[in-house]
C-alpha positions as CSV (number, residue, x, y, z in Angstrom):
1,M,28.3,75.5,-6.0
2,D,30.7,72.8,-7.2
3,K,30.1,72.6,-11.0
4,D,32.4,69.7,-11.5
5,A,30.7,67.6,-8.8
6,I,27.3,68.5,-10.2
7,L,28.3,67.4,-13.6
8,E,29.7,64.2,-12.2
9,A,26.5,63.5,-10.3
10,L,24.4,64.2,-13.4
11,E,26.6,61.8,-15.5
12,A,26.3,59.2,-12.7
13,G,22.5,59.4,-12.9
14,E,22.0,60.8,-9.4
15,F,19.4,63.3,-10.6
16,D,17.4,60.7,-12.5
17,G,13.7,61.1,-12.1
18,I,13.5,64.8,-11.3
19,S,10.7,66.4,-13.3
20,H,8.8,69.6,-13.2
21,E,6.3,71.6,-15.3
22,Y,7.0,75.3,-15.1
23,Q,4.2,77.9,-14.8
24,S,2.6,78.5,-18.1
25,Y,2.4,82.0,-19.5
26,T,0.3,83.7,-22.2
27,H,1.7,86.4,-24.6
28,G,-0.2,87.7,-27.6
29,G,-2.7,85.0,-27.4
30,V,-0.1,82.2,-27.4
31,E,0.0,80.0,-24.3
32,T,3.5,78.5,-23.6
33,W,4.7,76.1,-20.9
34,V,7.9,74.3,-20.3
35,T,8.5,70.8,-18.8
36,M,11.7,69.2,-17.8
37,E,12.6,65.7,-16.9
38,V,15.9,64.1,-16.0
39,S,16.5,60.7,-17.6
40,G,19.8,59.1,-16.7
41,S,22.4,61.8,-17.5
42,T,20.2,63.7,-19.9
43,I,17.9,66.6,-19.1
44,I,14.9,66.6,-21.5
45,V,13.3,70.0,-21.9
46,E,10.0,70.3,-23.8
47,K,8.6,73.7,-24.8
48,H,4.9,73.6,-25.7
49,S,3.0,76.4,-27.4
50,E,-0.5,76.6,-28.6
51,G,-2.7,79.4,-29.9
52,K,-5.1,80.2,-32.7
53,F,-5.3,82.5,-35.7
54,F,-8.2,83.7,-37.9
55,D,-7.9,82.4,-41.4
56,G,-10.6,84.8,-42.8
57,R,-13.5,82.5,-42.1
58,E,-12.9,80.9,-38.7
59,N,-10.4,80.5,-35.9
60,E,-7.8,77.8,-36.6
61,R,-6.0,76.3,-33.6
62,W,-2.4,75.2,-33.7
63,D,0.1,73.7,-31.3
64,K,3.8,73.2,-31.4
65,C,6.3,71.2,-29.2
66,T,10.0,71.4,-29.3
67,T,12.3,69.0,-27.4
68,E,15.9,69.5,-26.4
69,H,18.2,66.9,-24.9
70,L,20.8,68.5,-22.7
71,T,24.0,66.8,-21.6
72,G,27.3,67.9,-20.3
73,P,28.0,71.7,-20.2
74,D,24.5,72.5,-21.7
75,A,22.8,70.5,-18.9
76,L,25.0,72.3,-16.3
77,R,23.9,75.7,-17.6
78,F,20.3,74.6,-17.4
79,I,20.9,73.4,-13.8
80,E,22.6,76.7,-12.8
81,K,19.5,78.7,-13.9
82,R,17.1,76.3,-12.1
83,L,18.8,75.1,-9.0
84,Y,15.8,74.4,-6.8
85,Y,14.8,70.8,-7.8
86,F,18.4,69.7,-8.2
87,A,19.5,71.1,-4.8
88,Q,16.7,69.2,-3.1
89,R,18.2,65.9,-4.4
90,R,21.8,66.8,-3.6
91,P,22.0,69.8,-1.3
92,D,25.7,69.1,-0.5
93,L,26.6,70.2,-4.1
94,F,24.9,73.5,-3.9
């Protein structure tokens, strides 16, 4: 795996348009799922969580979404952990 070439390809926008929603999982009544999308040279990672709690009278639902914008070395670390979709676009780098 050529890390420098992968970073150059990312910065050149060659992975633009790649997106994926990872399998959701439930833990302790909280459902969580992660989506990622490459826009230009930035990887946008959204983590969604939703669940409910009992407030003493009824169940209250809640949801939360956090967004990270990864560029440079942070984006490269993300790619290293999730090679599959990036390798399909540029198999010569992996």
